[in-house]
GUKOLNU-629215 format. One record per residue (C-alpha): x, y, z; residue number from 1. Coordinates in nm, 3 decimals. Example, Ala and Ser with C-alpha at 12.3 -4.5 7.8 and 13.67 -1.06 7.14 Angstrom:
! residues 2
(rec (1.230 -0.450 0.780) 1)
(rec (1.367 -0.106 0.714) 2)
! end
This chain:
! residues 407
(rec (-0.589 -4.195 -5.681) 1)
(rec (-0.362 -4.494 -5.625) 2)
(rec (0.012 -4.527 -5.660) 3)
(rec (0.153 -4.589 -6.007) 4)
(rec (0.451 -4.800 -6.091) 5)
(rec (0.700 -4.635 -6.323) 6)
(rec (0.906 -4.834 -6.572) 7)
(rec (1.257 -4.700 -6.539) 8)
(rec (1.320 -4.629 -6.910) 9)
(rec (1.460 -4.284 -6.843) 10)
(rec (1.604 -4.088 -6.554) 11)
(rec (1.384 -4.087 -6.248) 12)
(rec (1.409 -3.907 -5.918) 13)
(rec (1.579 -4.203 -5.758) 14)
(rec (1.793 -4.455 -5.938) 15)
(rec (1.736 -4.815 -5.852) 16)
(rec (1.521 -5.106 -5.951) 17)
(rec (1.329 -5.156 -6.272) 18)
(rec (1.009 -5.045 -6.101) 19)
(rec (0.971 -4.748 -5.873) 20)
(rec (0.667 -4.643 -5.680) 21)
(rec (0.645 -4.269 -5.627) 22)
(rec (0.554 -4.294 -5.261) 23)
(rec (0.645 -3.935 -5.181) 24)
(rec (0.406 -3.809 -5.450) 25)
(rec (0.121 -4.019 -5.311) 26)
(rec (0.198 -3.912 -4.955) 27)
(rec (0.221 -3.543 -5.049) 28)
(rec (-0.108 -3.561 -5.238) 29)
(rec (-0.275 -3.716 -4.934) 30)
(rec (-0.128 -3.450 -4.704) 31)
(rec (-0.251 -3.174 -4.935) 32)
(rec (-0.603 -3.316 -4.910) 33)
(rec (-0.592 -3.375 -4.535) 34)
(rec (-0.460 -3.023 -4.477) 35)
(rec (-0.791 -2.908 -4.622) 36)
(rec (-0.959 -3.034 -4.304) 37)
(rec (-0.718 -2.831 -4.091) 38)
(rec (-0.760 -2.521 -4.307) 39)
(rec (-1.139 -2.526 -4.302) 40)
(rec (-1.137 -2.592 -3.926) 41)
(rec (-0.900 -2.299 -3.866) 42)
(rec (-1.128 -2.054 -4.048) 43)
(rec (-1.366 -2.061 -3.750) 44)
(rec (-1.097 -1.935 -3.512) 45)
(rec (-0.912 -1.673 -3.716) 46)
(rec (-1.025 -1.308 -3.726) 47)
(rec (-1.032 -1.272 -4.105) 48)
(rec (-1.346 -1.482 -4.168) 49)
(rec (-1.543 -1.407 -3.852) 50)
(rec (-1.814 -1.216 -4.039) 51)
(rec (-1.859 -1.463 -4.325) 52)
(rec (-1.770 -1.817 -4.213) 53)
(rec (-2.060 -2.041 -4.109) 54)
(rec (-1.900 -2.176 -3.790) 55)
(rec (-1.708 -1.866 -3.677) 56)
(rec (-1.675 -1.900 -3.301) 57)
(rec (-1.658 -1.536 -3.192) 58)
(rec (-1.333 -1.619 -3.012) 59)
(rec (-1.030 -1.591 -3.239) 60)
(rec (-0.655 -1.547 -3.267) 61)
(rec (-0.439 -1.425 -3.556) 62)
(rec (-0.224 -1.740 -3.535) 63)
(rec (-0.501 -1.951 -3.689) 64)
(rec (-0.518 -1.718 -3.988) 65)
(rec (-0.142 -1.700 -4.025) 66)
(rec (-0.089 -2.076 -4.034) 67)
(rec (-0.414 -2.152 -4.219) 68)
(rec (-0.373 -1.902 -4.501) 69)
(rec (-0.002 -1.975 -4.535) 70)
(rec (-0.078 -2.343 -4.601) 71)
(rec (-0.370 -2.247 -4.823) 72)
(rec (-0.140 -2.065 -5.066) 73)
(rec (0.047 -2.383 -5.159) 74)
(rec (-0.183 -2.671 -5.059) 75)
(rec (-0.395 -2.678 -5.374) 76)
(rec (-0.108 -2.575 -5.608) 77)
(rec (0.085 -2.875 -5.475) 78)
(rec (-0.214 -3.100 -5.538) 79)
(rec (-0.258 -2.977 -5.897) 80)
(rec (0.113 -3.013 -5.973) 81)
(rec (0.111 -3.375 -5.855) 82)
(rec (-0.211 -3.437 -6.047) 83)
(rec (-0.042 -3.304 -6.361) 84)
(rec (0.258 -3.528 -6.302) 85)
(rec (0.042 -3.839 -6.280) 86)
(rec (-0.173 -3.725 -6.572) 87)
(rec (0.122 -3.736 -6.812) 88)
(rec (0.224 -4.071 -6.668) 89)
(rec (-0.124 -4.214 -6.727) 90)
(rec (-0.136 -4.072 -7.077) 91)
(rec (0.185 -4.252 -7.166) 92)
(rec (0.058 -4.572 -7.009) 93)
(rec (-0.305 -4.581 -7.133) 94)
(rec (-0.324 -4.349 -7.433) 95)
(rec (-0.567 -4.059 -7.471) 96)
(rec (-0.893 -4.257 -7.475) 97)
(rec (-0.792 -4.485 -7.189) 98)
(rec (-0.673 -4.183 -6.992) 99)
(rec (-1.001 -3.993 -7.040) 100)
(rec (-1.205 -4.299 -6.940) 101)
(rec (-0.993 -4.357 -6.628) 102)
(rec (-1.007 -3.992 -6.520) 103)
(rec (-1.379 -3.967 -6.589) 104)
(rec (-1.439 -4.255 -6.348) 105)
(rec (-1.209 -4.117 -6.078) 106)
(rec (-1.296 -3.746 -6.105) 107)
(rec (-1.609 -3.661 -6.304) 108)
(rec (-1.830 -3.941 -6.167) 109)
(rec (-1.748 -3.867 -5.798) 110)
(rec (-1.821 -3.498 -5.865) 111)
(rec (-2.162 -3.580 -6.012) 112)
(rec (-2.244 -3.827 -5.735) 113)
(rec (-2.121 -3.637 -5.431) 114)
(rec (-2.211 -3.275 -5.512) 115)
(rec (-2.593 -3.305 -5.482) 116)
(rec (-2.566 -3.531 -5.176) 117)
(rec (-2.320 -3.303 -4.994) 118)
(rec (-2.518 -2.989 -5.083) 119)
(rec (-2.833 -3.150 -4.937) 120)
(rec (-2.647 -3.270 -4.627) 121)
(rec (-2.487 -2.930 -4.558) 122)
(rec (-2.834 -2.775 -4.595) 123)
(rec (-2.973 -3.018 -4.339) 124)
(rec (-2.694 -2.939 -4.093) 125)
(rec (-2.739 -2.563 -4.137) 126)
(rec (-3.113 -2.602 -4.073) 127)
(rec (-3.037 -2.806 -3.762) 128)
(rec (-2.797 -2.538 -3.637) 129)
(rec (-3.049 -2.261 -3.691) 130)
(rec (-3.302 -2.452 -3.483) 131)
(rec (-3.072 -2.574 -3.205) 132)
(rec (-2.760 -2.356 -3.167) 133)
(rec (-2.792 -2.047 -2.947) 134)
(rec (-2.460 -1.871 -3.015) 135)
(rec (-2.475 -1.855 -3.393) 136)
(rec (-2.208 -1.688 -3.604) 137)
(rec (-2.291 -1.355 -3.775) 138)
(rec (-2.348 -1.515 -4.114) 139)
(rec (-2.567 -1.787 -3.961) 140)
(rec (-2.770 -1.519 -3.781) 141)
(rec (-2.824 -1.354 -4.119) 142)
(rec (-2.923 -1.687 -4.279) 143)
(rec (-3.168 -1.750 -3.994) 144)
(rec (-3.327 -1.414 -4.063) 145)
(rec (-3.353 -1.503 -4.435) 146)
(rec (-3.512 -1.838 -4.346) 147)
(rec (-3.787 -1.655 -4.159) 148)
(rec (-3.889 -1.447 -4.460) 149)
(rec (-4.212 -1.547 -4.638) 150)
(rec (-4.013 -1.618 -4.956) 151)
(rec (-3.650 -1.691 -4.864) 152)
(rec (-3.405 -1.615 -5.147) 153)
(rec (-3.254 -1.916 -5.320) 154)
(rec (-2.889 -1.987 -5.258) 155)
(rec (-2.667 -1.948 -5.566) 156)
(rec (-2.521 -2.266 -5.713) 157)
(rec (-2.182 -2.356 -5.573) 158)
(rec (-1.941 -2.645 -5.623) 159)
(rec (-1.849 -2.593 -5.253) 160)
(rec (-1.517 -2.761 -5.171) 161)
(rec (-1.559 -2.990 -5.474) 162)
(rec (-1.455 -2.709 -5.709) 163)
(rec (-1.114 -2.877 -5.728) 164)
(rec (-1.270 -3.177 -5.906) 165)
(rec (-1.439 -2.945 -6.155) 166)
(rec (-1.113 -2.769 -6.243) 167)
(rec (-0.916 -3.091 -6.234) 168)
(rec (-1.143 -3.241 -6.498) 169)
(rec (-1.114 -2.928 -6.713) 170)
(rec (-0.735 -2.965 -6.696) 171)
(rec (-0.766 -3.335 -6.779) 172)
(rec (-0.946 -3.254 -7.104) 173)
(rec (-0.698 -2.979 -7.190) 174)
(rec (-0.387 -3.186 -7.119) 175)
(rec (-0.524 -3.475 -7.327) 176)
(rec (-0.559 -3.235 -7.620) 177)
(rec (-0.208 -3.097 -7.568) 178)
(rec (-0.068 -3.448 -7.545) 179)
(rec (-0.244 -3.548 -7.866) 180)
(rec (-0.084 -3.245 -8.035) 181)
(rec (0.255 -3.356 -7.894) 182)
(rec (0.299 -3.023 -7.716) 183)
(rec (0.482 -3.184 -7.422) 184)
(rec (0.750 -3.316 -7.655) 185)
(rec (0.866 -2.967 -7.756) 186)
(rec (1.230 -2.916 -7.661) 187)
(rec (1.147 -2.562 -7.553) 188)
(rec (0.978 -2.684 -7.234) 189)
(rec (1.297 -2.829 -7.084) 190)
(rec (1.424 -2.473 -7.043) 191)
(rec (1.116 -2.384 -6.838) 192)
(rec (1.241 -2.611 -6.559) 193)
(rec (1.564 -2.418 -6.509) 194)
(rec (1.564 -2.261 -6.159) 195)
(rec (1.560 -1.894 -6.277) 196)
(rec (1.257 -1.961 -6.498) 197)
(rec (1.077 -2.172 -6.241) 198)
(rec (1.129 -1.927 -5.954) 199)
(rec (1.100 -1.596 -6.138) 200)
(rec (0.904 -1.628 -6.462) 201)
(rec (0.630 -1.866 -6.344) 202)
(rec (0.531 -1.651 -6.041) 203)
(rec (0.509 -1.344 -6.266) 204)
(rec (0.268 -1.524 -6.500) 205)
(rec (0.058 -1.648 -6.207) 206)
(rec (0.046 -1.299 -6.057) 207)
(rec (-0.127 -1.173 -6.374) 208)
(rec (-0.424 -1.393 -6.284) 209)
(rec (-0.417 -1.330 -5.911) 210)
(rec (-0.398 -0.955 -5.977) 211)
(rec (-0.761 -0.967 -6.093) 212)
(rec (-0.906 -1.102 -5.767) 213)
(rec (-0.901 -0.999 -5.406) 214)
(rec (-0.648 -1.133 -5.158) 215)
(rec (-0.649 -1.395 -5.025) 216)
(rec (-0.777 -1.546 -5.348) 217)
(rec (-1.117 -1.714 -5.302) 218)
(rec (-1.230 -2.062 -5.397) 219)
(rec (-1.356 -2.056 -5.760) 220)
(rec (-1.688 -2.225 -5.682) 221)
(rec (-1.888 -2.076 -5.971) 222)
(rec (-2.020 -2.277 -6.265) 223)
(rec (-1.849 -2.049 -6.517) 224)
(rec (-1.474 -2.122 -6.493) 225)
(rec (-1.277 -1.826 -6.361) 226)
(rec (-0.990 -1.744 -6.594) 227)
(rec (-0.761 -1.641 -6.308) 228)
(rec (-0.809 -1.987 -6.152) 229)
(rec (-0.752 -2.156 -6.488) 230)
(rec (-0.425 -1.967 -6.523) 231)
(rec (-0.306 -2.006 -6.162) 232)
(rec (-0.392 -2.371 -6.097) 233)
(rec (-0.353 -2.468 -6.461) 234)
(rec (0.010 -2.358 -6.463) 235)
(rec (0.084 -2.588 -6.170) 236)
(rec (-0.093 -2.874 -6.346) 237)
(rec (0.105 -2.809 -6.665) 238)
(rec (0.428 -2.775 -6.467) 239)
(rec (0.365 -3.117 -6.311) 240)
(rec (0.336 -3.263 -6.660) 241)
(rec (0.666 -3.103 -6.760) 242)
(rec (0.835 -3.242 -6.449) 243)
(rec (0.714 -3.589 -6.540) 244)
(rec (0.892 -3.554 -6.874) 245)
(rec (1.214 -3.452 -6.699) 246)
(rec (1.203 -3.649 -6.375) 247)
(rec (1.544 -3.551 -6.238) 248)
(rec (1.440 -3.186 -6.208) 249)
(rec (1.447 -3.177 -5.828) 250)
(rec (1.780 -3.350 -5.762) 251)
(rec (1.997 -3.039 -5.775) 252)
(rec (1.753 -2.838 -5.562) 253)
(rec (1.783 -3.032 -5.236) 254)
(rec (2.057 -2.808 -5.080) 255)
(rec (1.836 -2.501 -5.123) 256)
(rec (1.507 -2.626 -4.989) 257)
(rec (1.527 -2.442 -4.655) 258)
(rec (1.620 -2.120 -4.832) 259)
(rec (1.293 -2.152 -5.026) 260)
(rec (1.110 -2.195 -4.695) 261)
(rec (1.273 -1.889 -4.537) 262)
(rec (1.200 -1.670 -4.839) 263)
(rec (0.839 -1.793 -4.846) 264)
(rec (0.782 -1.715 -4.478) 265)
(rec (0.935 -1.368 -4.515) 266)
(rec (0.718 -1.287 -4.817) 267)
(rec (0.408 -1.427 -4.650) 268)
(rec (0.464 -1.197 -4.352) 269)
(rec (0.444 -0.905 -4.595) 270)
(rec (0.137 -1.058 -4.762) 271)
(rec (-0.036 -1.117 -4.429) 272)
(rec (0.028 -0.756 -4.327) 273)
(rec (-0.171 -0.637 -4.631) 274)
(rec (-0.484 -0.837 -4.544) 275)
(rec (-0.780 -0.671 -4.372) 276)
(rec (-0.833 -0.748 -4.007) 277)
(rec (-1.171 -0.894 -4.094) 278)
(rec (-1.351 -0.936 -4.427) 279)
(rec (-1.662 -0.723 -4.465) 280)
(rec (-1.968 -0.923 -4.582) 281)
(rec (-2.030 -0.683 -4.873) 282)
(rec (-1.667 -0.725 -4.986) 283)
(rec (-1.705 -1.102 -4.957) 284)
(rec (-1.990 -1.094 -5.210) 285)
(rec (-1.745 -0.956 -5.466) 286)
(rec (-1.460 -1.195 -5.394) 287)
(rec (-1.370 -1.391 -5.702) 288)
(rec (-1.537 -1.141 -5.935) 289)
(rec (-1.286 -1.016 -6.190) 290)
(rec (-1.251 -0.642 -6.168) 291)
(rec (-1.014 -0.352 -6.218) 292)
(rec (-0.760 -0.366 -5.941) 293)
(rec (-0.524 -0.083 -5.854) 294)
(rec (-0.159 -0.143 -5.942) 295)
(rec (-0.094 -0.130 -5.568) 296)
(rec (-0.249 -0.477 -5.563) 297)
(rec (0.009 -0.630 -5.798) 298)
(rec (0.284 -0.674 -5.529) 299)
(rec (0.025 -0.855 -5.316) 300)
(rec (-0.070 -1.085 -5.604) 301)
(rec (0.298 -1.146 -5.680) 302)
(rec (0.360 -1.232 -5.313) 303)
(rec (0.080 -1.492 -5.331) 304)
(rec (0.230 -1.641 -5.647) 305)
(rec (0.585 -1.652 -5.508) 306)
(rec (0.479 -1.825 -5.186) 307)
(rec (0.269 -2.073 -5.383) 308)
(rec (0.557 -2.156 -5.621) 309)
(rec (0.839 -2.166 -5.367) 310)
(rec (0.647 -2.364 -5.105) 311)
(rec (0.525 -2.614 -5.363) 312)
(rec (0.885 -2.681 -5.467) 313)
(rec (0.987 -2.696 -5.099) 314)
(rec (0.716 -2.955 -5.025) 315)
(rec (0.831 -3.166 -5.321) 316)
(rec (1.190 -3.153 -5.200) 317)
(rec (1.096 -3.231 -4.841) 318)
(rec (0.866 -3.511 -4.950) 319)
(rec (1.130 -3.660 -5.179) 320)
(rec (1.374 -3.660 -4.887) 321)
(rec (1.150 -3.785 -4.605) 322)
(rec (0.827 -3.929 -4.746) 323)
(rec (0.952 -4.160 -5.021) 324)
(rec (0.840 -4.468 -4.833) 325)
(rec (0.524 -4.656 -4.754) 326)
(rec (0.377 -4.899 -4.507) 327)
(rec (0.024 -5.023 -4.455) 328)
(rec (-0.064 -4.737 -4.219) 329)
(rec (0.059 -4.467 -4.459) 330)
(rec (-0.114 -4.649 -4.743) 331)
(rec (-0.437 -4.647 -4.548) 332)
(rec (-0.423 -4.269 -4.505) 333)
(rec (-0.327 -4.207 -4.868) 334)
(rec (-0.617 -4.423 -4.987) 335)
(rec (-0.861 -4.265 -4.741) 336)
(rec (-0.757 -3.903 -4.808) 337)
(rec (-0.978 -3.867 -5.117) 338)
(rec (-1.286 -3.991 -4.932) 339)
(rec (-1.206 -3.781 -4.622) 340)
(rec (-1.175 -3.463 -4.827) 341)
(rec (-1.499 -3.529 -5.010) 342)
(rec (-1.709 -3.573 -4.694) 343)
(rec (-1.526 -3.361 -4.435) 344)
(rec (-1.725 -3.037 -4.467) 345)
(rec (-2.061 -3.164 -4.329) 346)
(rec (-1.882 -3.351 -4.048) 347)
(rec (-1.674 -3.046 -3.960) 348)
(rec (-1.971 -2.809 -3.973) 349)
(rec (-2.179 -3.032 -3.747) 350)
(rec (-1.898 -3.056 -3.491) 351)
(rec (-1.820 -2.685 -3.490) 352)
(rec (-2.186 -2.586 -3.473) 353)
(rec (-2.222 -2.814 -3.172) 354)
(rec (-1.911 -2.663 -3.011) 355)
(rec (-2.039 -2.307 -3.048) 356)
(rec (-2.250 -2.348 -2.734) 357)
(rec (-1.979 -2.527 -2.538) 358)
(rec (-1.746 -2.376 -2.281) 359)
(rec (-1.434 -2.521 -2.443) 360)
(rec (-1.162 -2.273 -2.541) 361)
(rec (-1.091 -2.211 -2.908) 362)
(rec (-0.772 -2.422 -2.911) 363)
(rec (-0.958 -2.717 -2.761) 364)
(rec (-1.242 -2.669 -3.010) 365)
(rec (-0.993 -2.657 -3.299) 366)
(rec (-0.817 -2.976 -3.189) 367)
(rec (-1.148 -3.156 -3.130) 368)
(rec (-1.296 -3.051 -3.464) 369)
(rec (-0.983 -3.154 -3.658) 370)
(rec (-0.917 -3.483 -3.482) 371)
(rec (-1.279 -3.601 -3.470) 372)
(rec (-1.339 -3.510 -3.836) 373)
(rec (-1.028 -3.701 -3.943) 374)
(rec (-1.114 -3.996 -3.719) 375)
(rec (-1.473 -4.017 -3.845) 376)
(rec (-1.354 -3.986 -4.203) 377)
(rec (-1.097 -4.262 -4.163) 378)
(rec (-1.333 -4.492 -3.974) 379)
(rec (-1.611 -4.447 -4.228) 380)
(rec (-1.364 -4.522 -4.507) 381)
(rec (-1.251 -4.847 -4.345) 382)
(rec (-1.602 -4.964 -4.254) 383)
(rec (-1.819 -4.830 -4.536) 384)
(rec (-1.598 -4.753 -4.835) 385)
(rec (-1.267 -4.936 -4.855) 386)
(rec (-1.384 -5.273 -4.987) 387)
(rec (-1.701 -5.158 -5.159) 388)
(rec (-1.781 -5.039 -5.513) 389)
(rec (-1.752 -4.682 -5.382) 390)
(rec (-1.396 -4.751 -5.269) 391)
(rec (-1.319 -4.907 -5.608) 392)
(rec (-1.457 -4.595 -5.775) 393)
(rec (-1.235 -4.360 -5.573) 394)
(rec (-0.914 -4.563 -5.559) 395)
(rec (-0.948 -4.855 -5.796) 396)
(rec (-1.021 -5.216 -5.708) 397)
(rec (-0.767 -5.368 -5.474) 398)
(rec (-0.695 -5.707 -5.332) 399)
(rec (-0.872 -5.770 -5.007) 400)
(rec (-0.654 -5.620 -4.736) 401)
(rec (-0.573 -5.807 -4.415) 402)
(rec (-0.732 -5.685 -4.093) 403)
(rec (-0.574 -5.355 -3.992) 404)
(rec (-0.594 -5.191 -3.654) 405)
(rec (-0.625 -4.814 -3.690) 406)
(rec (-0.532 -4.728 -3.337) 407)
! end
């Protein structure tokens, strides 16, 4: 997850010295992860998930859904595109075997280590909430009733929020195969980065996958990979690899970045208007299950794909313009972002369960849950992770850093 130095043997995003650190890519990747904390916190205070989210507060406002789901459409696509960019860079640097070993340590091993621990910890926190929280959410009230049965049903297996590691590793294996077959060296791919292709053809392909699932598209937490998720997120990963091969792709796009933002917001307003006011629990059980959708759903799926594509490009352009720098405080957050995302769900759930019985308003609860979760994640990284074997596993071994105040 650390920054990578690029030998300037071909055109790069910014001309300059022999070595260039892609600070804006690192910073954007960290922001994409940290936005996951904000998104999951916002679900408790938007109307859409009130019937099915564990920590739904009962008090809600449409603004939380609007901002949360808007960011959700491009947050993970942005992450996968950047991951694809760095994947091709690592392949060129380490070769296929070295690449697979490196990615197995950074991605597969954390998935295997953290998934059982986090599943157990979330279970403990849910049990605590059932025993101690009076104003439980609808889904928690249902779970409490199930707990009281003589033989409670077993929960289905879920990758929870770690599904992104599962899919990321699948893409790692696939891109290593494609690289070995020299697929990325085909001249044909350079045409795919032309603006008309990038902004028109790619969203159409992505919409084919999104057409098969409900909107907003769910997290693909199942063990069996969902083909719509492989197509949707895989195209962003592949696109990142193509951009690494032609690193000056974004230069000519800077004057149009705010047009991409305006178009994305306008299309998202249409998309948001098609969503139900609240998701029915029975409908939620079918989310992510591939089925026969009416053709009336295709414009909705296309709207999702367009916002995801346009906002991902916008974030890259904005990051290239404003985030292509680093200092020790930014570096701390970029290093800690992986750890924070891995462990944020149990912290966030515990906080929001505790706040359910408080008299704080929903905006205060949202701010508290976000800020305390981020603070606890950062503090635990500095104290327990940063200079330990766990920190080396997540970010690579680093030189011992000087004392750093995180105030």
